N, C-alpha and C positions, 0 to 999 in steps of 0.2 A: 239238539246235536246226535240225538240218537235216530230222529227221522233221516237226517243225511247221512247215516251211516248205515238207517233201512235200503235208502235208496240206490244209494253206491252198492252196497251188496246187492240188489237187486240187478243192477247192471251189469258186477261182476258176472255175476247168474245168465243173464243174458247173451252175455257175448263168449258164455262158457257152452251154450246152446243155437251157437249160429250156423251152423250146418245145419241143425234139426228144422228150421226153419227159413218160410221163402224169402228174398230177401230184401223186397219189399216189405214185407210184414216186418222182419229186422230191423229193419232201419226208422220206422216209423215208432216199432217201440222203441227205442234207441232214442230218438230224438224225442218223443215222450218224456221217459226217464230224466234224461239232461238237464232239458226244459224246469221239470220238476223238483229237481235237486239244486238248482240253480235261483230255482226261485228261493229255497230256503235258507239257498247260500247267502243273499243276497238279505234276509231279514234277519239273518245271524246279527250278534250282540256281539261288543267287544270283549265283554267281559268274561271270562270263566273259571270255571273250578277244575281241581285235579284230576276230580273222574274226566269229563268235558276234553282236557289237554290227552288224555291217554287213548278217552275216543278219536279226538282227532290224528292223533298221531299214525293210529291203526288206519282210519279213511286214507290220510295222505298215503302209507305202503300199499293201498288196496290202488288210490288213483296212479300208481306210477304201474302201474300190471295193467288196469285199462286202457292208460292213455299209449301202451309200447301196443296192445292189442288193438287201436283204434287206429295207430298209426299201417299197423298191418293192413288192415281190412282199406283201408283207404290209398295203401299203392298198389295195393288187388283193384280198386275201382279204374283207378287210373289206368292200369294196364289193361282192361281189357275194355276199357275205352280208345285207347289206343291201336290195340286191334279188332275194334268194331271199324274204326278211322283206315285202318290200312284196309280191310278187308273189303269195305265199300269200295275203294278207291280200287284196290284191283277187279271188281267186279265190273266197278263202271269203266274201267280201263276196254275188260276184254268185251261187255257187251258194244262201247263204242270206240272202234283204235283211235277216230280221225279226227276228232275233238281236241286233244288236248294240241299245243306248238308241236310245230315241224321238228326234227331232231334234225333237220344237215341245214340249217342255219337257212338266216334269209337274207336278202339284197333290197335296201329300201335307195329309189332313188329319190332325189331332192327336186329334181326336176318334174315336172308335171306336166 
């Protein structure tokens, strides 16, 4: 249980240093820590002592804080992706304005 607590604290510390680390490095480190903690959680046995329960409660409190930060990071990434798509579409329209559908409608004759 102590190892899980240590990994949780490491994740929280990493999230606190998010602005100081390049995003790709940050995501790789975060993914690695989350994977390690997941493996430790899967090996966790069902019986717990009173000390382990107290540590578990503290882990859950830290985990709520971690989840809020992860949601915020996810929203930032999604927003940046949407902005990138919009920017890409705008540049594409500017470079070649005649590739898209016409804005004045179209008449299709059924007979050929």
